[in-house]
KOLKOL-876668 format. One record per residue: x, y, z of N, C-alpha, C in turn; chain; residue in one letter. Coordinates in steps of 0.02 Angstrom, whole numbers. Layout:
  n.east  n.north    n.up  ca.east  ca.north   ca.up  c.east  c.north    c.up  chaine  residu
       X        Y       Z        X         Y       Z       X        Y       Z       A       A
...
***
This chain:
  n.east  n.north    n.up  ca.east  ca.north   ca.up  c.east  c.north    c.up  chaine  residu
   -2309     2360    -348    -2227      2389    -347   -2229     2456    -327       A       X
   -2175     2480    -274    -2170      2541    -243   -2141     2597    -275       A       X
   -2161     2665    -281    -2139      2713    -325   -2062     2711    -319       A       X
   -2027     2698    -259    -1967      2679    -242   -1917     2665    -308       A       X
   -1948     2600    -321    -1921      2550    -359   -1922     2569    -430       A       X
   -1985     2583    -433    -1993      2640    -510   -1940     2680    -533       A       X
   -1930     2708    -464    -1865      2767    -489   -1795     2749    -481       A       X
   -1789     2683    -482    -1729      2655    -493   -1693     2675    -566       A       X
   -1644     2675    -568    -1616      2704    -636   -1595     2629    -689       A       X
   -1614     2631    -736    -1605      2566    -788   -1566     2523    -774       A       X
   -1506     2533    -757    -1440      2495    -736   -1442     2460    -679       A       X
   -1486     2485    -627    -1512      2455    -563   -1541     2392    -572       A       X
   -1600     2411    -620    -1661      2361    -615   -1632     2302    -665       A       X
   -1586     2313    -715    -1540      2269    -755   -1501     2225    -712       A       X
   -1467     2255    -666    -1438      2219    -611   -1473     2174    -578       A       X
   -1521     2182    -549    -1579      2148    -510   -1590     2081    -571       A       X
   -1590     2085    -622    -1610      2015    -672   -1552     1976    -666       A       X
   -1490     1994    -646    -1445      1945    -658   -1402     1946    -701       A       X
   -1393     1997    -734    -1344      1999    -820   -1301     2047    -810       A       X
   -1291     2082    -743    -1245      2124    -726   -1154     2109    -778       A       X
   -1150     2037    -745    -1089      2026    -782   -1078     2019    -853       A       X
   -1130     1997    -875    -1144      1971    -947   -1126     2047    -964       A       X
   -1167     2090    -960    -1182      2165    -994   -1110     2192    -994       A       X
   -1069     2177    -943     -994      2224    -936    -951     2203   -1010       A       X
    -965     2128   -1034     -915      2118   -1094    -956     2123   -1153       A       X
   -1018     2148   -1150    -1057      2161   -1209   -1046     2230   -1260       A       X
   -1065     2230   -1338    -1064      2290   -1343   -1119     2340   -1329       A       X
   -1097     2402   -1342    -1160      2459   -1332   -1227     2452   -1374       A       X
   -1280     2473   -1340    -1331      2466   -1367   -1381     2528   -1347       A       X
   -1423     2546   -1393    -1488      2599   -1373   -1541     2570   -1382       A       X
   -1611     2568   -1339    -1647      2542   -1333   -1701     2590   -1338       A       X
   -1742     2583   -1382    -1798      2648   -1382   -1872     2619   -1419       A       X
   -1917     2649   -1398    -1979      2655   -1395   -1983     2716   -1431       A       X
   -2048     2719   -1492    -2068      2779   -1504   -2159     2761   -1538       A       X
   -2202     2806   -1525    -2269      2796   -1549   -2291     2862   -1581       A       X
   -2346     2871   -1606    -2395      2921   -1622   -2421     2927   -1584       A       X
   -2445     2994   -1549    -2524      2978   -1488   -2573     3001   -1536       A       X
   -2583     3004   -1594    -2633      2995   -1616   -2661     2939   -1643       A       X
   -2622     2871   -1631    -2650      2811   -1633   -2666     2774   -1554       A       X
   -2644     2830   -1519    -2648      2799   -1449   -2594     2808   -1404       A       X
   -2599     2788   -1328    -2541      2804   -1277   -2548     2865   -1249       A       X
   -2502     2876   -1199    -2471      2939   -1159   -2469     2997   -1226       A       X
   -2502     3069   -1201    -2510      3104   -1262   -2460     3178   -1244       A       X
   -2408     3169   -1187    -2387      3225   -1167   -2308     3193   -1129       A       X
   -2254     3240   -1107    -2197      3204   -1079   -2218     3196   -1012       A       X
   -2272     3227    -982    -2297      3222    -913   -2319     3148    -900       A       X
   -2377     3137    -940    -2405      3077    -943   -2365     3018    -952       A       X
   -2307     3026    -996    -2261      2976   -1002   -2223     2963    -946       A       X
   -2195     3006    -896    -2177      3003    -832   -2211     2983    -798       A       X
   -2290     2990    -779    -2327      2956    -740   -2337     2890    -743       A       X
   -2342     2871    -814    -2342      2796    -830   -2276     2765    -796       A       X
   -2222     2781    -814    -2156      2742    -811   -2132     2765    -725       A       X
   -2174     2803    -700    -2153      2807    -623   -2094     2864    -617       A       X
   -2062     2902    -660    -2010      2953    -663   -2037     3021    -652       A       X
   -1991     3070    -616    -2021      3121    -615   -2008     3155    -679       A       X
   -2061     3207    -688    -2072      3237    -761   -2018     3310    -755       A       X
   -1989     3325    -698    -1949      3377    -694   -1881     3367    -685       A       X
   -1873     3320    -734    -1804      3323    -744   -1756     3360    -806       A       X
   -1681     3353    -800    -1649      3388    -854   -1685     3395    -912       A       X
   -1710     3466    -947    -1738      3474    -996   -1702     3506   -1058       A       X
   -1696     3485   -1130    -1656      3519   -1162   -1700     3514   -1230       A       X
   -1692     3587   -1265    -1714      3582   -1327   -1685     3580   -1389       A       X
   -1689     3541   -1452    -1654      3556   -1510   -1693     3557   -1569       A       X
   -1667     3588   -1636    -1687      3575   -1700   -1654     3526   -1738       A       X
   -1689     3477   -1781    -1656      3437   -1815   -1683     3436   -1887       A       X
   -1622     3424   -1934    -1638      3413   -2013   -1589     3368   -2017       A       X
   -1615     3324   -2076    -1577      3284   -2102   -1564     3308   -2189       A       X
   -1511     3259   -2218    -1494      3275   -2278   -1500     3225   -2331       A       X
   -1501     3215   -2383    -1487      3194   -2440   -1426     3174   -2458       A       X
   -1400     3120   -2464    -1326      3123   -2477   -1301     3053   -2508       A       X
   -1247     3037   -2545    -1232      2986   -2591   -1195     2937   -2564       A       X
   -1219     2882   -2536    -1174      2840   -2499   -1101     2825   -2533       A       X
   -1047     2828   -2494     -990      2808   -2507    -993     2738   -2533       A       X
    -939     2734   -2589     -943      2660   -2639    -899     2611   -2585       A       X
    -859     2625   -2538     -838      2577   -2501    -902     2548   -2446       A       X
    -952     2567   -2450    -1001      2554   -2386   -1012     2476   -2374       A       X
   -1029     2450   -2325    -1021      2382   -2337   -1102     2367   -2371       A       X
   -1103     2305   -2385    -1154      2294   -2430   -1228     2290   -2383       A       X
   -1269     2322   -2398    -1357      2320   -2374   -1324     2377   -2309       A       X
   -1304     2422   -2312    -1290      2478   -2270   -1319     2543   -2295       A       X
   -1366     2580   -2266    -1376      2647   -2277   -1345     2713   -2238       A       X
   -1317     2744   -2273    -1306      2817   -2257   -1348     2868   -2234       A       X
   -1339     2897   -2170    -1381      2957   -2143   -1342     2999   -2124       A       X
   -1366     3074   -2122    -1334      3128   -2118   -1377     3168   -2082       A       X
   -1347     3203   -2025    -1411      3248   -1979   -1374     3307   -1955       A       X
   -1415     3361   -1962    -1373      3416   -1905   -1419     3435   -1842       A       X
   -1405     3455   -1799    -1435      3446   -1734   -1388     3523   -1701       A       X
   -1463     3577   -1686    -1457      3637   -1662   -1474     3646   -1589       A       X
   -1438     3652   -1540    -1451      3641   -1468   -1404     3689   -1427       A       X
   -1435     3735   -1395    -1410      3803   -1351   -1353     3840   -1392       A       X
   -1376     3846   -1466    -1344      3892   -1512   -1271     3844   -1547       A       X
   -1264     3772   -1522    -1220      3732   -1550   -1232     3683   -1603       A       X
   -1212     3705   -1662    -1230      3643   -1718   -1168     3593   -1733       A       X
   -1216     3534   -1711    -1179      3469   -1718   -1186     3427   -1794       A       X
   -1145     3406   -1818    -1158      3367   -1884   -1157     3284   -1866       A       X
   -1192     3246   -1889    -1189      3172   -1881   -1200     3148   -1930       A       X
   -1149     3075   -1944    -1148      3026   -2013   -1161     2968   -1969       A       X
   -1202     2918   -2009    -1200      2852   -1980   -1220     2809   -2038       A       X
   -1186     2746   -2034    -1196      2691   -2077   -1248     2649   -2031       A       X
   -1301     2630   -2063    -1364      2581   -2033   -1369     2516   -2071       A       X
   -1360     2462   -2047    -1371      2391   -2070   -1411     2335   -2027       A       X
   -1458     2301   -2068    -1490      2264   -2025   -1455     2199   -1999       A       X
   -1389     2185   -2029    -1335      2150   -2017   -1278     2180   -1974       A       X
   -1249     2127   -1939    -1192      2160   -1897   -1146     2181   -1940       A       X
   -1093     2218   -1926    -1024      2236   -1950    -968     2185   -1927       A       X
    -962     2153   -1966     -886      2111   -1946    -857     2156   -1912       A       X
    -795     2128   -1860     -756      2150   -1836    -706     2192   -1884       A       X
    -677     2158   -1920     -626      2202   -1993    -661     2255   -2015       A       X
    -739     2266   -2050     -752      2322   -2054    -758     2379   -2003       A       X
    -799     2340   -1954     -804      2404   -1882    -736     2442   -1870       A       X
    -671     2393   -1870     -604      2419   -1847    -571     2469   -1902       A       X
    -602     2456   -1952     -557      2486   -2024    -601     2563   -2043       A       X
    -673     2565   -2013     -710      2606   -2019    -682     2675   -2008       A       X
    -666     2710   -2056     -666      2808   -2031    -719     2845   -2059       A       X
    -731     2889   -1994     -780      2930   -2017    -753     2991   -2056       A       X
    -813     3003   -2110     -802      3049   -2149    -808     3122   -2127       A       X
    -816     3136   -2061     -832      3195   -2049    -757     3231   -2005       A       X
    -711     3194   -2008     -652      3223   -1992    -613     3182   -1935       A       X
    -565     3185   -1915     -517      3159   -1870    -553     3165   -1804       A       X
    -589     3218   -1783     -610      3263   -1728    -672     3224   -1705       A       X
    -705     3194   -1755     -774      3176   -1742    -774     3111   -1674       A       X
    -817     3124   -1629     -838      3075   -1594    -866     2994   -1621       A       X
    -837     2926   -1616     -876      2872   -1662    -901     2824   -1609       A       X
    -953     2803   -1655     -998      2749   -1602   -1001     2675   -1652       A       X
   -1001     2627   -1597    -1026      2563   -1643   -1078     2538   -1598       A       X
   -1126     2526   -1617    -1184      2512   -1575   -1249     2481   -1607       A       X
   -1277     2447   -1568    -1354      2405   -1590   -1406     2447   -1569       A       X
   -1441     2454   -1621    -1506      2511   -1611   -1565     2457   -1584       A       X
   -1597     2449   -1535    -1654      2402   -1525   -1723     2442   -1530       A       X
   -1767     2426   -1559    -1830      2454   -1565   -1885     2411   -1564       A       X
   -1941     2414   -1569    -2006      2379   -1561   -2052     2379   -1619       A       X
   -2062     2316   -1629    -2118      2316   -1681   -2209     2332   -1653       A       X
   -2247     2339   -1690    -2324      2359   -1672   -2346     2293   -1628       A       X
   -2318     2248   -1648    -2349      2184   -1593   -2307     2168   -1537       A       X
   -2263     2226   -1524    -2216      2213   -1442   -2158     2172   -1467       A       X
   -2153     2142   -1517    -2083      2107   -1520   -2014     2152   -1552       A       X
   -1971     2127   -1518    -1906      2186   -1530   -1883     2173   -1602       A       X
   -1854     2238   -1621    -1813      2222   -1692   -1728     2246   -1688       A       X
   -1691     2250   -1726    -1630      2278   -1708   -1598     2288   -1774       A       X
   -1547     2345   -1772    -1530      2376   -1837   -1441     2396   -1790       A       X
   -1404     2382   -1847    -1345      2395   -1803   -1307     2470   -1840       A       X
   -1260     2514   -1821    -1237      2573   -1831   -1163     2571   -1816       A       X
   -1145     2608   -1863    -1071      2647   -1861   -1076     2711   -1871       A       X
   -1062     2763   -1817    -1107      2837   -1829   -1028     2875   -1798       A       X
   -1046     2935   -1804     -986      2994   -1775   -1036     3057   -1784       A       X
    -995     3110   -1733    -1030      3167   -1719    -993     3210   -1710       A       X
    -993     3288   -1725     -941      3335   -1725    -975     3407   -1751       A       X
    -949     3461   -1699     -963      3517   -1710    -940     3534   -1796       A       X
   -1004     3574   -1830     -998      3609   -1890   -1043     3583   -1921       A       X
   -1062     3596   -1997    -1098      3599   -2035   -1090     3522   -2082       A       X
   -1141     3490   -2094    -1136      3421   -2142   -1101     3464   -2198       A       X
   -1129     3511   -2236    -1096      3517   -2300   -1031     3547   -2306       A       X
   -1010     3560   -2253     -943      3594   -2243    -892     3525   -2238       A       X
    -911     3479   -2199     -883      3432   -2157    -875     3371   -2201       A       X
    -922     3358   -2262     -917      3284   -2274    -879     3305   -2350       A       X
    -868     3258   -2362     -821      3263   -2442    -873     3273   -2513       A       X
    -853     3316   -2533     -898      3345   -2592    -935     3284   -2624       A       X
    -881     3232   -2633     -918      3168   -2682    -981     3145   -2637       A       X
   -1001     3164   -2568    -1060      3136   -2544   -1131     3177   -2569       A       X
   -1103     3245   -2594    -1169      3272   -2624   -1220     3293   -2576       A       X
   -1190     3323   -2527    -1248      3318   -2453   -1294     3377   -2481       A       X
   -1355     3365   -2488    -1420      3419   -2501   -1454     3413   -2426       A       X
   -1470     3489   -2389    -1512      3470   -2322   -1592     3479   -2365       A       X
   -1636     3421   -2338    -1710      3439   -2338   -1747     3500   -2330       A       X
   -1793     3516   -2364    -1842      3573   -2350   -1861     3562   -2291       A       X
   -1853     3539   -2231    -1899      3545   -2170   -1859     3519   -2123       A       X
   -1885     3522   -2056    -1835      3519   -1984   -1896     3499   -1926       A       X
   -1852     3458   -1880    -1902      3434   -1836   -1883     3470   -1777       A       X
   -1920     3478   -1715    -1914      3528   -1655   -1922     3466   -1607       A       X
   -1879     3465   -1548    -1866      3401   -1514   -1858     3435   -1440       A       X
   -1905     3404   -1393    -1886      3433   -1319   -1895     3357   -1286       A       X
   -1826     3366   -1251    -1802      3295   -1217   -1795     3312   -1147       A       X
   -1821     3290   -1104    -1824      3275   -1035   -1773     3201   -1008       A       X
   -1720     3213    -971    -1685      3162    -959   -1706     3149    -880       A       X
   -1733     3084    -856    -1752      3079    -794   -1762     3003    -781       A       X
   -1730     2986    -714    -1743      2927    -704   -1696     2861    -761       A       X
   -1665     2890    -761    -1595      2833    -815   -1633     2829    -880       A       X
   -1688     2879    -903    -1720      2861    -980   -1717     2933   -1000       A       X
   -1715     2944   -1055    -1724      2994   -1106   -1783     2984   -1131       A       X
   -1845     3038   -1114    -1913      3054   -1160   -1908     3099   -1195       A       X
   -1930     3098   -1271    -1924      3148   -1303   -1990     3149   -1351       A       X
   -2020     3223   -1363    -2071      3235   -1399   -2030     3279   -1460       A       X
   -2062     3253   -1521    -2037      3269   -1571   -2087     3290   -1642       A       X
   -2080     3362   -1639    -2151      3388   -1672   -2117     3369   -1748       A       X
   -2150     3351   -1791    -2122      3319   -1863   -2146     3360   -1924       A       X
   -2108     3359   -1957    -2143      3387   -2016   -2216     3367   -2043       A       X
   -2253     3420   -2068    -2328      3401   -2071   -2370     3408   -2017       A       X
   -2344     3443   -1956    -2397      3445   -1895   -2387     3391   -1855       A       X
   -2347     3324   -1870    -2369      3268   -1844   -2325     3258   -1777       A       X
   -2332     3222   -1732    -2316      3226   -1671   -2285     3147   -1647       A       X
   -2230     3137   -1610    -2198      3070   -1608   -2179     3083   -1535       A       X
   -2181     3037   -1498    -2135      3016   -1431   -2079     2972   -1441       A       X
   -2039     2983   -1397    -1992      2913   -1394   -1961     2903   -1319       A       X
   -1946     2850   -1291    -1912      2831   -1236   -1871     2796   -1255       A       X
   -1810     2809   -1222    -1742      2772   -1245   -1691     2759   -1186       A       X
   -1647     2733   -1196    -1599      2714   -1127   -1538     2683   -1170       A       X
   -1481     2708   -1134    -1419      2669   -1180   -1385     2628   -1131       A       X
   -1379     2562   -1153    -1344      2502   -1118   -1312     2454   -1144       A       X
   -1314     2405   -1121    -1256      2351   -1173   -1309     2299   -1215       A       X
   -1279     2284   -1246    -1330      2224   -1315   -1330     2151   -1286       A       X
   -1357     2139   -1211    -1377      2082   -1191   -1458     2054   -1172       A       X
   -1459     1983   -1174    -1548      1981   -1172   -1561     2015   -1101       A       X
   -1515     2007   -1052    -1551      2036    -985   -1571     2107   -1001       A       X
   -1518     2165   -1027    -1544      2226   -1034   -1615     2226   -1082       A       X
   -1603     2187   -1124    -1656      2198   -1175   -1735     2191   -1148       A       X
   -1726     2127   -1102    -1805      2120   -1048   -1793     2169    -997       A       X
   -1744     2207    -975    -1773      2257    -901   -1788     2301    -955       A       X
   -1774     2342   -1010    -1791      2406   -1030   -1882     2392   -1065       A       X
   -1875     2323   -1086    -1948      2290   -1116   -2017     2300   -1053       A       X
   -1976     2273    -984    -2022      2273    -923   -2030     2341    -899       A       X
   -1976     2377    -896    -1974      2433    -875   -2020     2489    -915       A       X
   -2003     2496    -980    -2043      2545   -1040   -2090     2511   -1066       A       X
   -2082     2460   -1122    -2118      2444   -1152   -2200     2424   -1151       A       X
   -2191     2376   -1092    -2242      2350   -1082   -2289     2408   -1042       A       X
   -2262     2428   -1002    -2320      2489    -960   -2352     2529   -1017       A       X
   -2304     2550   -1076    -2326      2618   -1109   -2371     2565   -1153       A       X
   -2356     2498   -1176    -2396      2480   -1221   -2469     2469   -1194       A       X
   -2485     2457   -1120    -2532      2443   -1081   -2585     2495   -1087       A       X
   -2542     2565   -1086    -2578      2633   -1103   -2616     2640   -1172       A       X
   -2588     2596   -1201    -2614      2620   -1281   -2553     2614   -1320       A       X
   -2498     2641   -1307    -2444      2656   -1355   -2433     2613   -1408       A       X
   -2430     2609   -1486    -2410      2574   -1520   -2348     2584   -1554       A       X
   -2304     2538   -1534    -2229      2547   -1578   -2233     2576   -1650       A       X
   -2202     2610   -1671    -2184      2633   -1727   -2129     2603   -1772       A       X
   -2143     2581   -1815    -2083      2539   -1849   -2035     2605   -1899       A       X
   -2064     2654   -1895    -2024      2704   -1933   -1960     2732   -1889       A       X
   -1896     2738   -1913    -1856      2768   -1866   -1856     2849   -1866       A       X
   -1814     2874   -1816    -1822      2952   -1828   -1796     2973   -1881       A       X
   -1753     2952   -1913    -1739      2970   -1974   -1801     2982   -2040       A       X
   -1819     2928   -2024    -1865      2908   -2073   -1942     2970   -2059       A       X
   -1955     2975   -1997    -2013      3023   -1989   -1975     3084   -1997       A       X
   -1910     3106   -1962    -1893      3176   -1984   -1878     3198   -2055       A       X
   -1865     3148   -2115    -1865      3167   -2181   -1932     3158   -2212       A       X
   -1988     3145   -2190    -2049      3156   -2206   -2064     3216   -2232       A       X
   -2027     3255   -2273    -2061      3319   -2295   -2107     3330   -2342       A       X
***
């Protein structure tokens, strides 16, 4: 396969699979593969870019992330867990709140949900797609919102938000329609993630698997079952 074809954005590759019309009507999704380089696989942003056939000189951004312990709201859907996070980038502090569930939120719940960070927060209803160590995909569902400000000032007092005593430092390169991230985690651990936003369809899942998951697994990357929240909360 030519280098020019490798450089095509994910959306174009997915269109080639014939699922573009289906994707237009589907819900939003984020596809992500993460791994620990100590267990194998590419061990730098440059190596990852080389494997995926994209430039390593894309737009770069660094930020610091910390997570909070919170008491979930009494009206949270059954089985959903609550997550709170702060991210600092370019001097701006962003607060994020998320409800995550192994099962999809019904339409009524998703429509009625109100972000506890306030009216100005930007909300998302999304399917998060990751991969297991054996290369099979797994999904979770999330309702989330983000806005500028501090978690402990934005969330109601009833959430009892408490910052964990550790942070993670992240370097992100956006290139070729992908986000490639290096996470320096608490305790000196390192993790990498490659992700892309798209639509929740079989075609886009297959496209990401072919473009990202298979090449990285072929180079020794072993998918992590842990989410970034779990990794970043390991103080």
